MIDREN-29859 format. One line per field, with one value per residue (C-alpha): x negated, y, z negated. Coordinates in steps of 0.2 Angstrom, whole numbers, plus 5000, padded with zeros to 4 digits. Layout:
c1 <- (X;...) .
c2 <- (Y;...) .
c3 <- (Z;...) .
% end
This chain:
c1 <- (4897;4911;4915;4919;4929;4943;4943;4949;4964;4969;4969;4972;4989;4989;5004;5006;5016;5029;5043;5052;5061;5054;5057;5061;5052;5044;5036;5027;5021;5003;5006;4993;5004;5019;5019;5014;5034;5039;5044;5058;5065;5066;5075;5086;5089;5094;5107;5115;5117;5106;5103;5085;5088;5096;5079;5068;5054;5051;5039;5032;5027;5017;5022;5011;5021;5004;4987;4978;4966;4973;4980;4988;5009;5017;5033;5039;5048;5057;5063;5071;5076;5089;5089;5109;5109;5097;5093;5087;5091;5080;5075;5068;5057;5047;5028;5035;5046;5062;5075;5078;5090;5094;5106;5105;5103;5108;5123;5117;5130;5135;5147;5144;5128;5127;5128;5118) .
c2 <- (5259;5270;5256;5245;5255;5260;5240;5238;5249;5235;5233;5249;5245;5254;5253;5260;5275;5276;5285;5267;5253;5236;5226;5241;5242;5259;5252;5238;5253;5262;5276;5283;5288;5288;5270;5263;5268;5254;5243;5254;5259;5239;5238;5252;5246;5228;5237;5247;5232;5239;5229;5228;5224;5242;5249;5256;5264;5267;5284;5289;5306;5315;5330;5342;5353;5359;5355;5359;5354;5342;5336;5337;5337;5328;5319;5307;5304;5289;5294;5277;5281;5269;5260;5265;5285;5300;5305;5299;5295;5302;5295;5308;5301;5310;5304;5289;5282;5287;5292;5309;5313;5302;5308;5306;5317;5322;5309;5296;5289;5273;5269;5272;5282;5302;5314;5330) .
c3 <- (4751;4754;4767;4755;4744;4760;4765;4748;4749;4760;4779;4790;4800;4819;4830;4848;4847;4865;4868;4878;4870;4867;4883;4897;4911;4907;4891;4902;4915;4914;4926;4937;4950;4960;4967;4949;4947;4960;4948;4942;4960;4961;4947;4954;4969;4961;4949;4962;4975;4988;5003;5007;5026;5027;5020;5033;5020;5005;5000;4983;4980;4965;4959;4951;4939;4930;4924;4907;4896;4890;4906;4922;4918;4935;4938;4953;4968;4978;4994;5002;5018;5028;5046;5045;5044;5043;5027;5010;4994;4980;4964;4951;4937;4924;4921;4911;4927;4917;4929;4927;4943;4961;4974;4992;5006;5024;5027;5018;5006;5000;4987;4968;4975;4970;4984;4983) .
% end
């Protein structure tokens, strides 16, 4: 009987909560580990016109900040090594793969990229 009364009030509308804007790469991701941020890193490389032929390796790292009864708090990093320099391009991301900061290390630098 109570169920019928609830239905009489009208349909229940549920919408997912998201901090990402519609259509963004982040809004389509379900992040479980650092490698899940790969589409964001690939987009970063495209936007900065980084020649993929010059990339030697891309490593993804998970940093665990804390753990509690509601889950783990973590961040992700992508370390990109190039054939032409000693050092890396580092892209730091939050748990939703939003880029927090980016910089280059050691001898790696490229016009338009930040230097640590």
